[in-house]
Residue, then its C-alpha position, 0 to 999 in steps of 0.5 A: m428500522p434506522v441503521s445503527y453505525f459504530v466506529t472501530r479501528g482494525v487491521v486488514l488481515r485478508e481480502t476476498v474479491t467479490r463481484e466486480t467492484d466489491k471486497i470482503l475484508t477480514l479485520l482484526t478490530e479492537e472491540r470485536g476481534r475478527t470481523p468480516v466486512i463487506v466494502r462496496g465499491a472498494r475496487r472501483k477506481n478512485s474509491r474512497f476505501a482504496a487505501a483503508a481496504q489494502p491488506l495490512a492497513w490500520s484504519e478507522w472504520t464506520l460500520y453497520q450491521r445487516g443480518n449476519w454481515y457488517y458493511a463499511r460506510e466510511a474509513d480513514t487510514l491511520e497507518l499503511f506501513s509503507g516501509l514494508r510495501g517496497n520490500l517483497e520479503a518484508l511484505s510477505l512476512g507481514f502477510y504471515f503475521a496476519e495469517l497467524a493472527e487470523a488463526v487464533a482471533v475470535e469473532d465478536s471477542p476483543p483480541g487483547e494483546l494480539l492486536r497490539h502484538l500484530l501492530n508492533g510486528l508490522y511497525t518493526l517490519s516497516t520502520l526498524s532495520r532488524p534482520l527479518p529472520l530475527v523479527k520472524a522468530a521473535f514474533e512467532l514466540k511472542f505470538l504463542c505466548v499471547a495465544g496461551f502457549a508460552p514455553l517454560a524456559d527459566s530452567c531445565a524442566r528435569c534437573g532444574r539447572s538455570d543454565p542448562a548444559s547444551p540446552v534444547l527446546d522440546p517443541v511439543r511440551g514447550v519446555v527447555y532441557c539440558r541435552d543429557c536430560a532429554p536426548g530426544a528433544s528436537a530443537p537444539l539451542c545454545p547459550d545465546s539463542l536461549a537468552a534470546l528466547r528468554h528475552v522474548v518470553y519474559g522480557d518487556e514487549k516494548r523491547l521485543y526486537s531489541f537484541r542481536l544474534a550472530p548467524a549461528p545462534l540466530q539460526r538455532f533461535s529461528d529453527a526452535a521458534e518455527r518448530f515450536l509454532f508448528a507443534q503447538m498450532e498443528r498446521r502449516f501456513r501458506t504465507l510462510e511458504f511464500y516467504k520462504s520461497l523469497a528468503p535466501g537460504 
Protein backbone atom coordinates (compact mmCIF):
# COMPACT_ATOMS: atom_id res chain seq x y z
CA MET A 1 0.00 0.00 0.00
CA PRO A 2 1.48 3.42 -0.95
CA VAL A 3 2.31 5.78 1.90
CA SER A 4 0.04 8.81 2.22
CA TYR A 5 1.75 12.00 3.38
CA PHE A 6 0.18 15.12 4.82
CA VAL A 7 1.55 18.52 5.81
CA THR A 8 0.75 20.30 9.07
CA ARG A 9 2.25 22.99 11.30
CA GLY A 10 2.87 22.49 14.99
CA VAL A 11 4.72 23.45 18.15
CA VAL A 12 6.96 20.91 19.88
CA LEU A 13 5.47 20.59 23.36
CA ARG A 14 7.75 17.84 24.61
CA GLU A 15 10.44 15.43 23.48
CA THR A 16 11.22 11.88 24.59
CA VAL A 17 14.52 10.29 23.67
CA THR A 18 14.25 6.75 22.29
CA ARG A 19 16.99 4.45 21.06
CA GLU A 20 20.30 6.12 20.28
CA THR A 21 19.34 8.68 17.64
CA ASP A 22 15.54 8.94 17.59
CA LYS A 23 13.02 11.15 19.36
CA ILE A 24 9.31 10.96 20.02
CA LEU A 25 7.90 14.47 19.84
CA THR A 26 4.56 15.62 21.18
CA LEU A 27 3.34 18.28 18.77
CA LEU A 28 0.40 20.63 19.07
CA THR A 29 -0.75 20.78 15.44
CA GLU A 30 -3.31 22.90 13.66
CA GLU A 31 -5.55 20.10 12.42
CA ARG A 32 -4.92 17.17 14.75
CA GLY A 33 -4.27 18.76 18.12
CA ARG A 34 -1.89 16.78 20.31
CA THR A 35 0.09 14.56 17.95
CA PRO A 36 2.85 12.09 18.90
CA VAL A 37 5.47 11.86 16.15
CA ILE A 38 8.46 9.54 15.83
CA VAL A 39 11.42 11.39 14.28
CA ARG A 40 14.07 8.98 13.05
CA GLY A 41 17.65 10.20 13.41
CA ALA A 42 16.67 13.47 15.10
CA ARG A 43 19.62 13.19 17.49
CA ARG A 44 22.23 12.48 14.84
CA LYS A 45 24.85 15.11 14.20
CA ASN A 46 23.77 17.30 11.26
CA SER A 47 20.26 15.76 11.25
CA ARG A 48 17.90 17.61 8.92
CA PHE A 49 15.38 17.58 11.81
CA ALA A 50 17.73 19.11 14.38
CA ALA A 51 16.21 22.60 14.46
CA ALA A 52 12.55 21.69 13.89
CA ALA A 53 12.64 19.00 16.59
CA GLN A 54 13.77 21.38 19.36
CA PRO A 55 11.30 21.86 22.22
CA LEU A 56 9.06 24.91 21.61
CA ALA A 57 10.00 25.12 17.91
CA TRP A 58 7.17 26.09 15.53
CA SER A 59 7.64 24.12 12.32
CA GLU A 60 5.95 22.74 9.24
CA TRP A 61 5.98 18.95 9.17
CA THR A 62 5.41 16.38 6.47
CA LEU A 63 4.09 13.29 8.25
CA TYR A 64 2.76 9.86 7.46
CA GLN A 65 0.92 7.33 9.57
CA ARG A 66 1.89 3.73 10.18
CA GLY A 67 -0.33 1.84 12.59
CA ASN A 68 -1.05 4.04 15.61
CA TRP A 69 1.99 6.25 15.11
CA TYR A 70 2.89 9.25 13.01
CA TYR A 71 6.37 9.47 11.50
CA ALA A 72 8.25 12.51 10.21
CA ARG A 73 9.42 12.63 6.60
CA GLU A 74 10.39 16.31 6.36
CA ALA A 75 10.35 19.42 8.53
CA ASP A 76 10.92 23.13 7.94
CA THR A 77 11.47 25.44 10.88
CA LEU A 78 9.18 28.47 10.95
CA GLU A 79 10.11 30.05 14.30
CA LEU A 80 12.52 29.01 17.06
CA PHE A 81 11.67 31.85 19.47
CA SER A 82 15.40 32.39 19.85
CA GLY A 83 14.92 35.35 22.20
CA LEU A 84 13.77 33.12 25.04
CA ARG A 85 16.51 30.52 24.52
CA GLY A 86 19.16 32.87 25.88
CA ASN A 87 17.20 33.47 29.10
CA LEU A 88 16.78 30.42 31.33
CA GLU A 89 13.86 31.93 33.27
CA ALA A 90 11.99 32.78 30.07
CA LEU A 91 12.79 29.37 28.60
CA SER A 92 11.53 27.56 31.69
CA LEU A 93 8.33 29.63 31.53
CA GLY A 94 7.93 28.61 27.88
CA PHE A 95 8.19 24.96 28.92
CA TYR A 96 5.50 25.63 31.53
CA PHE A 97 3.22 27.12 28.89
CA ALA A 98 3.79 24.02 26.75
CA GLU A 99 2.98 21.70 29.65
CA LEU A 100 -0.26 23.58 30.28
CA ALA A 101 -1.20 23.25 26.62
CA GLU A 102 -0.44 19.53 26.61
CA ALA A 103 -2.60 19.04 29.71
CA VAL A 104 -5.78 20.09 27.88
CA ALA A 105 -5.00 19.33 24.21
CA VAL A 106 -6.79 16.35 22.69
CA GLU A 107 -5.43 13.95 20.08
CA ASP A 108 -7.06 14.08 16.64
CA SER A 109 -9.01 17.22 17.52
CA PRO A 110 -8.24 20.77 16.31
CA PRO A 111 -6.90 22.86 19.20
CA GLY A 112 -8.83 26.01 18.29
CA GLU A 113 -7.67 29.05 20.26
CA LEU A 114 -5.20 27.01 22.33
CA LEU A 115 -2.50 26.91 19.65
CA ARG A 116 -2.81 30.63 18.93
CA HIS A 117 -2.63 31.42 22.64
CA LEU A 118 0.51 29.30 23.06
CA LEU A 119 2.21 30.93 20.08
CA ASN A 120 1.31 34.39 21.38
CA GLY A 121 2.79 33.54 24.77
CA LEU A 122 6.02 32.19 23.30
CA TYR A 123 6.34 35.22 21.01
CA THR A 124 5.88 37.54 23.99
CA LEU A 125 8.55 35.74 26.01
CA SER A 126 10.91 35.78 23.04
CA THR A 127 10.40 39.29 21.68
CA LEU A 128 8.65 41.67 24.08
CA SER A 129 10.27 43.11 27.17
CA ARG A 130 7.44 42.36 29.57
CA PRO A 131 7.87 41.35 33.24
CA LEU A 132 7.85 37.55 33.40
CA PRO A 133 5.44 37.37 36.39
CA LEU A 134 2.96 39.51 34.43
CA VAL A 135 3.28 37.32 31.31
CA LYS A 136 2.91 34.17 33.39
CA ALA A 137 -0.25 35.34 35.16
CA ALA A 138 -1.87 36.71 32.01
CA PHE A 139 -1.09 33.50 30.13
CA GLU A 140 -2.54 31.35 32.94
CA LEU A 141 -5.79 33.32 33.12
CA LYS A 142 -6.34 33.40 29.37
CA PHE A 143 -5.38 29.73 29.14
CA LEU A 144 -8.17 28.91 31.60
CA CYS A 145 -10.60 30.97 29.52
CA VAL A 146 -9.58 29.06 26.38
CA ALA A 147 -9.93 25.75 28.25
CA GLY A 148 -13.47 26.60 29.34
CA PHE A 149 -12.84 27.85 32.89
CA ALA A 150 -13.29 31.60 32.43
CA PRO A 151 -13.92 33.43 35.72
CA LEU A 152 -16.85 35.79 36.20
CA ALA A 153 -15.27 39.11 37.10
CA ASP A 154 -17.66 41.83 35.91
CA SER A 155 -19.26 42.35 39.34
CA CYS A 156 -19.53 40.94 42.85
CA ALA A 157 -21.21 37.56 42.54
CA ARG A 158 -23.27 38.22 45.68
CA CYS A 159 -24.25 41.90 45.87
CA GLY A 160 -23.78 42.80 42.20
CA ARG A 161 -21.47 45.79 42.69
CA SER A 162 -19.49 46.49 39.53
CA ASP A 163 -16.64 47.88 41.67
CA PRO A 164 -16.39 45.32 44.50
CA ALA A 165 -15.19 46.72 47.80
CA SER A 166 -11.81 45.16 48.65
CA PRO A 167 -12.28 42.58 45.87
CA VAL A 168 -11.36 38.92 46.26
CA LEU A 169 -11.33 36.05 43.79
CA ASP A 170 -12.81 32.72 44.82
CA PRO A 171 -10.47 30.34 42.94
CA VAL A 172 -12.79 27.33 43.30
CA ARG A 173 -16.00 28.97 42.10
CA GLY A 174 -14.21 31.31 39.70
CA VAL A 175 -16.10 34.44 40.76
CA VAL A 176 -15.23 37.81 42.28
CA TYR A 177 -16.73 39.07 45.54
CA CYS A 178 -16.50 42.06 47.82
CA ARG A 179 -14.48 40.97 50.81
CA ASP A 180 -17.46 41.32 53.15
CA CYS A 181 -19.65 39.30 50.76
CA ALA A 182 -17.33 36.29 50.86
CA PRO A 183 -14.97 36.40 53.83
CA GLY A 184 -13.68 32.91 53.06
CA ALA A 185 -12.44 33.63 49.52
CA SER A 186 -8.70 33.09 49.43
CA ALA A 187 -7.26 35.29 46.66
CA PRO A 188 -7.31 38.99 47.60
CA LEU A 189 -7.22 41.54 44.81
CA CYS A 190 -7.19 45.34 44.64
CA PRO A 191 -8.67 47.76 42.09
CA ASP A 192 -5.58 47.58 39.86
CA SER A 193 -5.21 43.80 39.96
CA LEU A 194 -8.96 43.39 39.36
CA ALA A 195 -8.67 45.70 36.34
CA ALA A 196 -5.81 43.53 35.03
CA LEU A 197 -7.88 40.39 35.51
CA ARG A 198 -10.77 41.94 33.58
CA HIS A 199 -8.40 43.09 30.84
CA VAL A 200 -7.19 39.50 30.36
CA VAL A 201 -10.61 37.84 30.57
CA TYR A 202 -12.69 40.31 28.59
CA GLY A 203 -10.19 42.32 26.51
CA ASP A 204 -8.73 41.98 23.03
CA GLU A 205 -6.41 38.97 22.93
CA LYS A 206 -4.06 40.91 20.62
CA ARG A 207 -3.42 43.28 23.52
CA LEU A 208 -3.29 40.56 26.16
CA TYR A 209 0.06 41.60 27.62
CA SER A 210 -0.23 45.35 27.00
CA PHE A 211 -0.72 46.56 30.56
CA ARG A 212 1.46 47.48 33.51
CA LEU A 213 1.13 46.91 37.24
CA ALA A 214 3.04 48.21 40.23
CA PRO A 215 4.79 45.50 42.28
CA ALA A 216 2.07 45.03 44.94
CA PRO A 217 -0.89 44.75 42.50
CA LEU A 218 1.22 42.50 40.26
CA GLN A 219 1.87 40.17 43.19
CA ARG A 220 -1.87 39.97 43.95
CA PHE A 221 -2.68 39.43 40.27
CA SER A 222 -0.05 36.69 39.99
CA ASP A 223 -1.14 34.93 43.18
CA ALA A 224 -4.80 34.99 42.16
CA ALA A 225 -4.07 33.60 38.69
CA GLU A 226 -1.98 30.75 40.05
CA ARG A 227 -4.48 29.82 42.77
CA PHE A 228 -7.28 29.85 40.23
CA LEU A 229 -5.26 27.62 37.90
CA PHE A 230 -4.47 25.07 40.61
CA ALA A 231 -8.09 24.97 41.75
CA GLN A 232 -9.46 24.40 38.25
CA MET A 233 -6.78 22.03 36.93
CA GLU A 234 -6.48 20.07 40.21
CA ARG A 235 -2.83 19.24 39.63
CA ARG A 236 0.68 20.64 39.86
CA PHE A 237 3.16 21.19 37.04
CA ARG A 238 6.81 20.16 37.29
CA THR A 239 7.91 22.88 34.84
CA LEU A 240 6.35 25.53 37.08
CA GLU A 241 8.32 24.25 40.05
CA PHE A 242 11.51 24.51 37.99
CA TYR A 243 10.65 28.08 36.92
CA LYS A 244 10.06 29.03 40.55
CA SER A 245 13.41 27.59 41.54
CA LEU A 246 15.00 30.10 39.14
CA ALA A 247 12.83 33.17 39.62
CA PRO A 248 13.91 35.58 42.40
CA GLY A 249 11.33 35.76 45.17
